[in-house]
C-alpha positions as CSV (number, residue, x, y, z in Angstrom):
1,M,18.0,-19.5,43.0
2,K,18.9,-20.5,39.5
3,R,15.2,-21.6,38.3
4,A,13.7,-18.1,39.9
5,L,16.5,-16.2,37.8
6,V,15.8,-18.3,34.7
7,L,11.8,-18.2,35.4
8,T,12.1,-14.1,35.7
9,V,14.4,-13.4,32.8
10,L,12.2,-15.6,30.4
11,L,8.6,-14.1,32.1
12,T,10.6,-10.5,31.2
13,V,11.3,-11.4,27.8
14,A,8.3,-13.2,26.8
15,W,6.2,-10.2,28.6
16,P,6.5,-8.0,25.1
17,C,5.4,-10.8,23.2
18,S,2.1,-11.6,25.5
19,A,1.7,-7.6,26.1
20,R,2.1,-6.9,22.1
21,D,-1.1,-4.7,21.3
22,E,-1.9,-6.3,17.6
23,S,-4.6,-3.9,17.7
24,T,-2.1,-1.1,16.2
25,F,-1.0,-3.2,13.4
26,P,-3.8,-3.3,10.5
27,A,-5.9,-6.1,11.1
28,D,-6.3,-8.9,8.5
29,E,-10.2,-7.3,7.8
30,E,-8.9,-4.0,7.3
31,I,-6.5,-5.2,4.5
32,Q,-8.8,-7.4,3.1
33,L,-11.3,-4.3,2.6
34,L,-8.0,-2.1,1.1
35,L,-7.5,-5.2,-1.1
36,T,-11.2,-5.3,-2.6
37,Q,-11.2,-1.6,-3.2
38,A,-8.0,-1.7,-5.1
39,D,-9.4,-4.8,-6.9
40,R,-12.5,-2.7,-7.9
41,A,-10.5,0.3,-8.9
42,M,-8.1,-1.6,-11.0
43,R,-11.0,-3.6,-13.0
44,Q,-12.5,0.1,-13.6
45,Y,-9.1,1.5,-14.9
46,K,-8.5,-1.7,-17.4
47,L,-11.7,-0.8,-19.2
48,L,-9.9,2.5,-19.5
49,I,-6.9,1.8,-20.6
50,D,-8.3,-0.5,-23.2
51,E,-10.4,2.8,-24.3
52,E,-7.2,5.1,-24.2
53,E,-5.5,2.6,-26.5
54,R,-8.5,2.5,-28.9
55,Q,-8.6,6.4,-29.0
56,L,-4.8,7.0,-29.2
57,G,-3.7,4.2,-31.6
58,K,-0.2,4.0,-31.8
59,A,0.4,7.5,-30.1
60,G,-0.5,6.1,-26.9
61,A,1.2,3.0,-27.1
62,E,3.9,3.2,-24.8
63,A,1.9,5.1,-22.2
64,V,-0.5,2.3,-22.5
65,A,1.9,-0.1,-22.0
66,K,3.4,1.2,-19.0
67,D,-0.1,1.5,-17.5
68,R,-0.8,-2.2,-17.9
69,Q,2.4,-2.8,-16.1
70,V,1.1,-1.1,-13.1
71,V,-2.2,-2.7,-12.9
72,Q,-0.8,-6.2,-13.4
73,A,1.5,-5.1,-10.6
74,V,-1.1,-4.2,-8.6
75,E,-3.7,-7.3,-9.5
76,T,-0.8,-9.7,-8.7
77,A,-0.1,-8.1,-5.2
78,V,-4.1,-8.4,-4.7
79,E,-4.2,-11.6,-5.3
80,V,-1.0,-12.6,-3.2
81,L,-2.3,-10.4,-0.1
82,K,-5.5,-12.0,-0.5
83,K,-4.1,-15.4,0.5
84,Q,-2.0,-13.7,3.1
85,P,-2.9,-10.4,4.4
86,Q,-0.3,-10.0,6.6
87,G,1.9,-9.7,4.2
88,F,1.1,-6.1,3.8
89,N,2.6,-5.6,7.1
90,S,6.0,-5.8,5.4
91,P,7.8,-3.8,2.6
92,A,5.5,-5.3,0.2
93,G,2.6,-3.0,1.6
94,F,4.6,-0.1,0.8
95,A,5.4,-1.6,-2.9
96,F,1.6,-1.9,-3.1
97,F,1.4,1.8,-2.1
98,E,3.7,2.6,-4.6
99,W,1.9,0.9,-7.4
100,L,-1.4,2.5,-6.5
101,D,0.1,6.1,-6.6
102,D,1.6,5.3,-9.9
103,A,-1.7,4.0,-11.0
104,A,-3.5,6.8,-9.7
105,R,-1.0,9.6,-11.3
106,N,-1.2,7.4,-14.7
107,A,-4.8,7.9,-14.7
108,L,-4.6,11.6,-14.3
109,L,-1.9,11.3,-17.1
110,C,-4.4,9.7,-19.3
111,S,-7.2,12.7,-18.4
112,Q,-4.8,14.9,-19.6
113,T,-3.7,13.5,-22.6
114,A,-7.5,13.0,-23.5
115,M,-8.3,16.5,-22.8
116,S,-5.6,17.7,-24.6
117,Q,-6.7,15.7,-27.7
118,S,-10.2,17.0,-27.3
119,T,-8.7,20.4,-27.3
120,T,-7.1,20.4,-30.6
121,L,-10.0,18.6,-32.1
122,M,-12.6,21.1,-31.0
123,M,-10.0,23.4,-32.7
124,V,-10.2,21.9,-35.9
125,G,-13.9,21.6,-35.9
126,K,-13.8,17.6,-35.2
127,T,-16.6,18.0,-32.4
128,D,-17.6,14.4,-32.4
129,D,-14.0,13.3,-31.9
130,A,-13.3,15.8,-29.5
131,L,-16.6,14.7,-27.7
132,R,-15.3,11.2,-27.1
133,F,-11.9,12.1,-25.9
134,M,-13.7,14.5,-23.2
135,H,-15.5,11.4,-21.9
136,L,-12.4,9.6,-21.9
137,S,-10.8,12.6,-20.1
138,Q,-13.7,12.7,-17.3
139,A,-13.8,8.7,-17.0
140,C,-10.0,8.9,-16.2
141,M,-10.1,11.6,-14.2
142,D,-12.6,9.9,-12.0
143,A,-10.3,6.8,-12.1
144,S,-7.7,8.7,-10.9
145,T,-9.5,10.2,-8.1
146,L,-10.6,6.6,-6.9
147,I,-7.4,5.0,-7.0
148,Y,-6.1,8.1,-5.1
149,T,-8.5,7.5,-2.4
150,V,-7.4,3.8,-2.4
151,S,-3.8,4.9,-2.0
152,E,-4.4,7.1,0.7
153,N,-6.0,4.0,2.9
154,A,-3.0,1.7,2.0
155,G,-0.6,4.7,3.1
156,A,-2.7,5.2,6.4
157,L,-2.8,1.6,6.8
158,Y,1.0,1.2,6.4
159,E,2.0,4.0,8.3
160,R,0.3,2.7,11.3
161,Y,2.3,-0.7,10.5
162,I,5.5,1.4,10.3
163,K,4.7,3.3,14.1
164,A,3.5,-0.3,15.5
165,E,6.7,-2.1,14.3
166,Q,8.8,1.4,15.9
167,E,6.6,0.8,19.1
168,L,7.7,-2.8,19.4
169,A,11.2,-2.4,19.2
170,N,11.3,0.0,21.4
171,K,9.9,-2.1,24.0
172,G,12.1,-4.8,23.2
173,V,15.0,-2.3,23.6
174,S,13.9,-1.7,27.3
175,V,12.8,-4.9,28.0
176,S,16.8,-6.1,26.9
177,E,18.1,-3.5,29.1
178,K,16.1,-4.3,31.9
179,C,17.2,-7.9,31.9
180,M,20.7,-7.1,31.5
181,E,20.4,-4.8,34.5
182,A,18.6,-7.8,36.3
183,L,21.7,-10.3,35.3
184,K,24.5,-7.8,36.1
185,K,22.4,-7.3,39.6
186,T,22.2,-11.0,40.2
187,A,25.9,-11.6,39.1
188,G,27.0,-8.7,41.2
189,E,25.1,-10.5,44.3
190,K,26.8,-14.0,43.6
191,K,30.3,-12.3,44.1
192,Q,29.5,-10.9,47.5
């Protein structure tokens, strides 16, 4: 009788582990694709940061320094997550998403700053300089759009992780409640 009870409890407790639907969690392949996209976007953006620094000089040094910090954070995360993709399915995935979002916003600020510079230069008749800033503005806008798209992908994958984690927790609570009921019932039968 005791063996049957222990076996029943073990099977009931082990069931959620074996029945866990892994397909709801972001898979390694999906995470690797996201990392490849992020890596490519950061490579493109790094070139623009260099160009922004050349064109803005000391005036843009503070902004460029912050841009480089965000790019470094994304690159470090990509390097770590490529070795351990399931690390994305943790709070690290949310940090990764936030860094991508910061990079998209910073690239957009680069675009706005360059366009502002272009407008100022046009007004004083420096057409060649204005055109260089217009090109930088467009390139930064393109990079922002690309990074934003990657960020949206990261957000969607992270949302799936959160939902799957919640579903798994709910199943665990349900199984625990059933185990407690079975144990109470068995204990009540023994008293009789």
